[in-house]
N, C-alpha and C positions, 0 to 999 in steps of 0.2 A: 383066294375067300378072305373077306374080311373078318378078324376079330374085335368084338365088341363087348364093353362090359358095363354094367348097368348097377349101380350103388346107389341107396336113398336111406338117409336117416327116418326115422318112425316117423315124425311129423311132414315128410316129404314123401312118404311110398305111395298114398293116392295122387301125387301130384307127376311120379313117374310112371305109375299104369296107365294115367290117364293119356302121358305123353306117348308110351309105345304104344298103345291102343290107336292114336293118333298116324303112327307112322310104323303101324305094322306091316304095310306092304313093301317099306324100304328096310327092314329088317329079316326079313322072310328068307333071304337067300343069303344069309350073313350065318356065323359061329357067334351063337351069344352065352355069355358069362353070367353071372351073376355072387352077390352076396345070397347069404339064406333065404331071408324073407321076402327080400324083394322080388328075387327069383320066383319065390311060391306065387307069390301075389300077381307078378306078372303072366305065369303060365296059368293061372286060373282065370283071367281075364281075356287071355288071346288063346291062338292057336299054336305060338310058339313054342319051340323046345330049346330050354336053358341050362346050359352044366351050371350046376348050384355048389359054390364053395360054401363054408362055415360063414354063420352068423358075423357082421365086420367086427364086433369086439371081443369073438372067439377065435379069431385070425383071419377072416374071409378076406380083409383089405389086404393081407401080407400076401395072401393065397394069389389074389390078382395082382397084386404087385411082384410076384417072383414074374408071372408071363410077362409083364412090363419089361422086367431087368434081362429077359431073355430074348426080347423083343418079337414076342408071339402076342401082342395086343396092339391094336389098329386105332381104336377111340376108347375112350373111358368116359359114359357120362354119370357124374355122381352127384345126385341132387341133396346138397348139404344143407343143415339146417344152422345157420350161423346165429341163430340167438338161443341154443342150447348148448352148453357144454356138453363134450361127448367124454366118457371114461378114455376111450382109446383115441385121444387126439392125437398121441405120437405116429400111433400106425397111421393118420388120415394123412398129417403132416407128410412121413415117409413115401406113403403112394403118391401123393403129388407131387414130391421132389421126382420120384423116379419118373414121372410123365414129364418134367422138367427135362432131367438129365438125358433121356432116350427119344425127346421129341415126340411125344406121343399126345396127339390132340384130347385136350379134358374139358369136359363143360362141368361149371358145378352150379351150375343154375338154369333155369327154363329158356332165358331168352338164348344163352350161348348156346346150349343143346339144339334149338331150334335152328340157328343158324349153321351148325355142323352138320346136324340131320339133312339141312336142304342142302348143304355142300355134297355130301356122303349121295343123294338122291340123283343130284347132276354128274356125278361121277367123277366129282373133283379130289376123290382119294385115290386117283390109281398110281400115285406117288408112293403110297404105301407097298401096293402090291412090287414096285422095283425094289423098296427098301429088302421086302421078304425074299425077292428072287437073288439080292446080292448080301444077305446075313451070312457072315462068317459061322464057322461052326464054333460049338463051344471051344473055351481055352485057348482061341485066337485073338 
């Protein structure tokens, strides 16, 4: 079962909610995570169940980052607002760095999210299941 995280900056929350509504059929059988308000808004608009972490600025980005570092996340959809300074920019940079270090696909905009979710729907993420099966234990 694949693990997917949803994150969106304030001015992008409506975009991610509409995106998840459009692809609810793809997400319904996945394990879903999100930062606080983003997850609440998605759950209010869909029938999806989402494990909600703290709000991003309060540590939610870092909580999702910890799952990435433990190889327990398969896809991150992070709708960023590139035109607005974020008070927790170091956390955002750290999260994106962890995705790069651990080879986790991450979309930071609608166009990339569309490509990745269509690939997910086609079954192109089967390689992540192999990674999960062969994941070394902690401390190895």
